[in-house]
N, C-alpha and C positions, 0 to 999 in steps of 0.2 A: 649915828653911833660910833664912839670912840676903834679906834684903831685896837686889836687885843681884843673886843669884846665876844670877838666868837670865838675865840681860843679859850675865855677866861669860862665863858658857857661850858664848853667843852669839858674842860678839866670838870667846873661843879661836879657835872652830868657823868664823869667818870668815875670823882671819887666815888659820888650818891650808889651810882651803879655797884662799886667796888665793895661799897659797906654791905651790903644785898645779897651782895652773892656771900659773902664772906659769913653774912647770919646763915644763907642756905646750908652749908654743912650742920648747924644745929636745931634745923627743921627735921619739925616728926615726919610722918607720913601722913597725907592729907588724910581727914576726915573720912570715913565711910556714907556712905548716906544711905541713912535708916540708923545712925549709930547717934549717940549722942553727941550733942556740939561741945567741944571743948569749952569748957570755963574761961570768966576772963575778964576783970576789972582793966579800967582806964580812964586816964584824967581827960576831962573834956574840956576840949581849946577853943571852939566855939559851937555858940547856939548851943547852950547848957553850961552849968555850973559840978563843978563836984567832980566827980567819976560816973563811970555806967560801967555795968556789967549784966554778963547773962541773965544773972540770977534773979537783978532785978528787972527784969522782962518777961518773967516767967507768965505765959497764959497767951503772950503775943509772937507774933511768925516777925523774924526779924531776916534782916536783909545785911550781910555786910559785907560794904565796898573797900579794900585796898588797894590802895594810893600812894602816891609820891606826888610831891606839885612842879617834878623835874621829867614825870612819865607822859609821852604826848599821849598816849592811847586813852589814860585818866582824864589829862585835860577833854576828850574826845567825846566822852561818857559823861562827866557831871551835868552837861546844860539837862539832858533827859532823866537823867536819875534824881536831882533835884523836883523836878514836875511830877513825877514818879511816887516819889515822897511823899506831898502832899496827897496824890491822889488815892494812894494804898492807904493810907493813915486811917482813912476813913474808913477801909476794911483790914484794921486791926495788923498793920506790917509797921516795924517800927525800924526803918533806912539809917544804918550807924556807917559813915566815912570812918575808917582805922587809917591814920596817915602814918606810915612805914620810915622809921631811921631820921626824922628831918628832925629843926627844932621847931619848939611850939611856932614862934613868929611864922615861920614859912608857913607851915598848914593853916595858920590865920588868914595869912595873904592871902591863902589860896580859896579859901573860904568867900573873902571878903570879895574878891576879882571876880567869883561864881558865884554870885549872891545864892551862896547854898543855904538852902534853907531846913537840913536835919544834921544829926549830933556830928562830929567832929571830935574824933577822938586821936590821943596821940602813942603808940605804940615806940617811946623814943630808944629802947631798950630791944625791939627786933625780936621779943618772948611768945606773944598772942601771936605775932605771924606765924612763929617756927614752931609752935603748938597745932597751926594749921598749915601745918605743909606749904606754905610758901616759898615759889621758885622762882616770881617770878610779878612784874606786874603789869595789870591788875588781877585780881580776882576778886571773885563773888561767891562767898556763901551765903545761900538762901538754908533761913532752919524755919523748919515749922512751926507752930503754936505749944508744941508738946516739947518741944528742945530738942527734935533728934534734926541733923542732916538733910534736907529733901535735894537739895544739889548743891554741889563745888564744880565753879566754874571758872580755871585757869584764862586770860589773856581777853581781849580788847568784845564787849556783847556790843548788840547792836541796841537800839529799843526797845523794840521787838523780842528780841531775845531774852531782854530784861523783866520784860511787859509777862509775856510767858510764863518766866519762872515765877514772879511775882504771883500773878491768876493762880498757879498751882499752891502757894504756900498762905495765900490770904483768905480771910471769912469772908461773910457776906457782908456787903455795905450796911454805914447803920445811920 
């Protein structure tokens, strides 16, 4: 590794964190469990084309995983989120990764590096994160098939915690 690289990585991480903190001031209160999930429409940058919206997923349970490539807990979670996305697709659950405040190329590289199988959307303005009360990464939002928030979980979750939350919103196996 070249000299100065750790300092550059620290500077990039600091800059990304500063952008996230700046967006916190604009964040709404987190959606309450049982309330309708905030609507969104975001461009897909990996594992799909065009845009994805909550309205287009009507009738499906939805798991939103807000992340960024510089987030260490996010890196820890994605391998099992990817496995669970494939498993729970058979139970009417759509998993969507939402990359916060990063260029599309970084989100795409992250999806490739971790062989992510689920759609990755880009919230490069932070608006959707703000609508969901995002104050730190990762953030997990589990939405029932009726469009209401079933669970709102900030911070790193274990595979068992994600599985338990998915079981709560999933339909029967098809």
